C-alpha positions as CSV (number, residue, x, y, z in Angstrom):
1,X,-93.1,44.9,141.1
2,X,-93.3,48.4,139.8
3,X,-92.0,52.0,140.3
4,X,-89.4,51.6,137.5
5,X,-88.6,55.3,137.3
6,X,-87.8,55.4,141.0
7,X,-85.5,52.4,140.6
8,X,-83.7,53.9,137.6
9,X,-83.2,57.3,139.4
10,X,-81.8,55.5,142.5
11,X,-79.4,53.5,140.3
12,X,-78.3,56.7,138.5
13,X,-77.6,58.4,141.8
14,X,-75.6,55.4,143.0
15,X,-73.5,55.1,139.8
16,X,-73.0,58.8,139.6
17,X,-71.3,58.7,143.0
18,X,-68.5,56.7,141.3
19,X,-68.2,59.0,138.3
20,X,-66.4,61.8,140.0
21,X,-63.0,63.5,139.6
22,X,-60.3,61.0,140.3
23,X,-62.1,57.8,139.2
24,X,-60.2,56.1,136.3
25,X,-62.3,57.0,133.2
26,X,-62.6,53.5,131.8
27,X,-63.7,52.1,135.1
28,X,-66.3,54.8,135.5
29,X,-67.6,54.2,131.9
30,X,-67.7,50.5,132.4
31,X,-69.6,50.8,135.7
32,X,-72.3,52.8,133.9
33,X,-72.2,50.3,131.0
34,X,-72.8,47.4,133.3
35,X,-75.9,48.9,134.9
36,X,-77.6,50.9,132.1
37,X,-79.8,50.1,130.2
38,X,-81.1,47.5,132.5
39,X,-83.1,44.3,132.1
40,X,-86.5,43.7,133.6
41,X,-85.3,44.9,137.1
42,X,-87.3,42.0,138.6
43,X,-85.6,41.9,141.9
44,X,-85.8,45.6,142.8
45,X,-89.4,45.8,141.7
46,X,-90.2,42.8,143.9
47,X,-88.4,44.6,146.8
48,X,-90.5,47.7,146.4
49,X,-93.7,45.7,146.1
50,X,-93.0,44.0,149.4
51,X,-92.3,47.3,151.1
52,X,-95.6,48.6,149.8
53,X,-97.3,45.4,151.0
54,X,-95.9,46.0,154.4
55,X,-97.5,49.5,154.5
56,X,-94.6,51.6,153.4
57,X,-95.1,52.6,149.7
58,X,-92.7,55.0,148.0
59,X,-90.2,54.6,150.8
60,X,-86.8,56.1,150.1
61,X,-85.3,53.3,152.2
62,X,-87.0,50.6,150.2
63,X,-85.9,52.3,146.9
64,X,-82.2,52.4,148.1
65,X,-82.4,48.7,149.1
66,X,-84.0,47.8,145.8
67,X,-81.2,49.7,143.9
68,X,-78.5,47.9,146.0
69,X,-80.0,44.5,145.2
70,X,-79.9,45.4,141.5
71,X,-76.3,46.5,141.8
72,X,-75.5,43.1,143.2
73,X,-77.3,41.4,140.4
74,X,-75.4,43.5,137.8
75,X,-72.2,42.6,139.5
76,X,-73.0,38.9,139.3
77,X,-73.8,39.2,135.5
78,X,-70.4,40.9,134.8
79,X,-68.6,38.2,136.7
80,X,-70.7,35.4,135.2
81,X,-69.9,36.5,131.7
82,X,-66.1,36.4,132.2
83,X,-64.0,34.0,130.2
84,X,-63.3,31.9,133.3
85,X,-67.0,31.2,133.6
86,X,-69.5,31.6,130.7
87,X,-67.2,33.5,128.4
88,X,-70.3,35.2,127.1
89,X,-69.7,37.6,124.2
90,X,-73.0,39.5,124.6
91,X,-75.3,40.6,127.4
92,X,-78.6,42.5,126.9
93,X,-78.0,42.3,123.1
94,X,-74.7,44.1,123.2
95,X,-71.1,43.2,124.0
96,X,-70.6,42.0,127.5
97,X,-68.5,44.2,129.8
98,X,-65.2,42.3,129.3
99,X,-65.8,42.4,125.5
100,X,-66.6,46.1,125.4
101,X,-63.7,47.0,127.7
102,X,-61.4,44.2,128.7
103,X,-61.2,41.3,131.2
104,X,-59.3,43.3,133.9
105,X,-61.8,46.2,133.9
106,X,-64.8,43.7,134.0
107,X,-63.4,42.0,137.0
108,X,-62.9,45.4,138.8
109,X,-66.4,46.5,137.7
110,X,-68.0,43.5,139.3
111,X,-66.0,44.1,142.5
112,X,-66.9,47.8,142.5
113,X,-70.6,47.2,142.1
114,X,-70.6,44.9,145.1
115,X,-69.0,47.5,147.2
116,X,-71.2,50.2,145.8
117,X,-74.3,48.2,146.8
118,X,-73.3,48.4,150.5
119,X,-72.2,52.1,150.2
120,X,-75.6,52.9,148.8
121,X,-77.6,51.4,151.7
122,X,-75.2,52.9,154.2
123,X,-75.9,56.4,152.9
124,X,-79.6,55.9,152.7
125,X,-80.1,54.5,156.2
126,X,-78.2,57.2,158.1
127,X,-81.6,58.5,159.2
128,X,-82.7,54.9,160.2
129,X,-79.7,53.3,161.8
130,X,-81.7,50.7,163.6
131,X,-82.8,49.2,160.3
132,X,-79.3,49.2,158.7
133,X,-77.8,46.0,160.3
134,X,-80.6,43.8,159.1
135,X,-80.4,45.2,155.6
136,X,-76.6,44.7,155.5
137,X,-76.8,41.2,156.8
138,X,-79.5,40.3,154.3
139,X,-77.5,41.7,151.4
140,X,-74.2,40.1,152.6
141,X,-75.8,36.7,153.0
142,X,-77.2,36.9,149.5
143,X,-73.9,38.0,147.9
144,X,-71.3,35.8,149.5
145,X,-70.8,32.5,151.2
146,X,-71.9,30.0,152.4
147,X,-75.3,30.4,150.7
148,X,-75.1,33.5,148.4
149,X,-74.2,34.2,144.8
150,X,-70.5,33.6,145.3
151,X,-71.2,30.1,146.7
152,X,-73.6,29.4,143.9
153,X,-71.0,30.3,141.3
154,X,-68.4,28.2,143.2
155,X,-70.5,25.1,142.7
156,X,-69.6,25.4,139.0
157,X,-66.0,24.8,140.1
158,X,-66.8,21.5,141.9
159,X,-66.6,18.0,140.5
160,X,-70.3,17.4,141.5
161,X,-73.0,20.0,141.9
162,X,-76.2,19.5,144.1
163,X,-78.8,21.0,141.8
164,X,-81.1,22.3,144.5
165,X,-78.3,24.0,146.4
166,X,-76.9,25.4,143.2
167,X,-80.3,27.0,142.2
168,X,-80.9,28.2,145.8
169,X,-77.6,30.0,146.0
170,X,-76.8,31.3,142.5
171,X,-80.3,32.6,141.8
172,X,-82.6,32.2,144.8
173,X,-80.4,34.1,147.3
174,X,-81.0,37.5,145.7
175,X,-84.7,36.9,145.4
176,X,-84.7,36.2,149.2
177,X,-82.8,39.4,149.7
178,X,-85.4,41.2,147.7
179,X,-88.3,40.0,149.8
180,X,-86.5,40.3,153.1
181,X,-85.1,43.7,152.2
182,X,-88.5,45.0,151.2
183,X,-89.9,44.1,154.6
184,X,-86.8,45.2,156.6
185,X,-86.7,48.6,154.9
186,X,-90.3,49.1,155.9
187,X,-89.6,48.2,159.5
188,X,-91.6,44.9,159.2
189,X,-90.9,41.4,160.3
190,X,-89.1,39.8,157.3
191,X,-89.7,36.2,158.3
192,X,-93.1,35.8,156.7
193,X,-91.7,36.9,153.3
194,X,-88.8,34.4,153.1
195,X,-90.8,31.6,151.4
196,X,-91.9,34.0,148.6
197,X,-88.3,34.8,147.8
198,X,-87.2,31.1,147.9
199,X,-90.0,29.9,145.7
200,X,-89.6,32.8,143.2
201,X,-85.8,32.4,143.1
202,X,-86.0,28.7,142.3
203,X,-88.8,29.2,139.7
204,X,-86.7,31.9,138.0
205,X,-83.7,29.6,137.7
206,X,-85.8,26.8,136.2
207,X,-87.3,29.3,133.8
208,X,-83.8,30.4,132.9
209,X,-82.8,26.8,132.2
210,X,-85.8,26.4,129.9
211,X,-85.2,29.7,128.1
212,X,-81.6,28.9,127.6
213,X,-82.6,25.7,125.7
214,X,-85.6,27.0,123.8
215,X,-85.2,30.8,123.2
216,X,-83.0,32.5,120.7
217,X,-79.9,34.7,121.4
218,X,-81.8,37.8,120.4
219,X,-84.7,36.9,122.7
220,X,-82.4,36.3,125.7
221,X,-80.0,39.1,125.0
222,X,-77.2,36.7,125.7
223,X,-75.8,33.5,124.1
224,X,-78.3,30.6,124.2
225,X,-77.5,27.0,124.7
226,X,-74.7,27.7,127.1
227,X,-75.8,25.4,129.8
228,X,-75.5,22.4,127.4
229,X,-72.2,23.7,126.0
230,X,-70.7,24.0,129.5
231,X,-72.2,20.8,130.9
232,X,-74.0,22.6,133.7
233,X,-76.6,20.9,135.9
234,X,-80.1,22.1,134.9
235,X,-83.7,21.4,135.5
236,X,-84.0,20.2,131.9
237,X,-81.3,17.6,132.3
238,X,-82.9,16.5,135.5
239,X,-86.6,16.6,134.6
240,X,-87.0,17.2,130.8
241,X,-88.8,20.2,129.4
242,X,-92.3,19.1,130.5
243,X,-91.1,18.1,134.0
244,X,-89.3,21.4,134.4
245,X,-92.3,23.5,133.3
246,X,-94.5,21.5,135.7
247,X,-92.1,22.2,138.5
248,X,-92.0,25.8,137.6
249,X,-95.8,26.0,137.7
250,X,-95.8,24.3,141.2
251,X,-93.2,26.8,142.5
252,X,-95.2,29.8,141.2
253,X,-98.4,28.4,142.8
254,X,-96.4,28.0,146.1
255,X,-95.0,31.5,145.8
256,X,-98.5,32.9,145.4
257,X,-99.9,30.9,148.3
258,X,-97.0,32.0,150.5
259,X,-97.8,35.8,150.3
260,X,-98.8,36.9,153.8
261,X,-102.1,38.7,154.4
262,X,-101.4,42.4,153.9
263,X,-103.1,45.3,152.2
264,X,-101.3,44.6,148.9
265,X,-101.6,40.8,148.9
266,X,-103.9,40.5,145.9
267,X,-101.8,43.0,143.9
268,X,-98.7,40.9,144.7
269,X,-100.4,37.7,143.6
270,X,-101.3,39.3,140.3
271,X,-97.8,40.5,139.8
272,X,-96.3,37.0,140.4
273,X,-98.7,35.5,137.8
274,X,-97.8,38.2,135.3
275,X,-94.1,37.6,135.8
276,X,-94.6,33.9,135.4
277,X,-96.3,34.5,132.0
278,X,-93.4,36.8,131.0
279,X,-90.8,34.2,131.8
280,X,-92.4,31.2,130.1
281,X,-95.0,32.4,127.6
282,X,-96.9,29.7,125.7
283,X,-95.2,30.8,122.4
284,X,-91.9,29.7,123.9
285,X,-93.1,26.4,125.3
286,X,-94.6,25.5,121.9
287,X,-91.1,25.1,120.5
288,X,-90.5,22.1,122.8
289,X,-93.0,20.1,120.8
């Protein structure tokens, strides 16, 4: 999960392609605002690590795929913050897109980022057209319905929400896209990497549930306690803090064990462990007591 400078450069190139003569100025500014400065860039870093593990380090195809995955993630955050969902006033410790601009622009920014993600891989894979269909299908499955981010968000509109499906779709889908996309961009079989994405995605959502309850707004960079305010199904409501943390630990162990034998396997295991410590550090968990 590294190569941050390459990810940022790829995102800059993608966003700059929208900032051209003829683009409405507020839309262009809001697109840039939604992407930069970024968060941890966990999903694109994972994608690049998988590509390297499959024997294709520093691949421009993997970098483009990683950037597109982050564009989809940024789109989901913009839509998630809208008044019709979280009505979140801040994101990454500054006003959310709909607060910095307005609700109409924010809706269009989310839509434009989704389209841009697919434009970005289409441009990058011109020289490798045989790999493009698999990438497009992986991204589309992660973004839409029946099992992608859109479906995950839609569970919040239902009278009853199956927690496992909700976690798998709203958060897990894009982690699966990151692992599959890393393998596909390297020309490798993606199947052995699916479990890693599934376990990491579910673990990340459980960590997000715990952090929402225990962390501060400044630590999260977004409003805390929103799950309880909105009555959302969470791992804490289902398992309690201790049970949620134990489940998180099991998922991280399963994710580590699922990493296929490859030249970068040990490096990937270390990165998964480091990410787990970043998500739920002991200092945060001590607050539960």
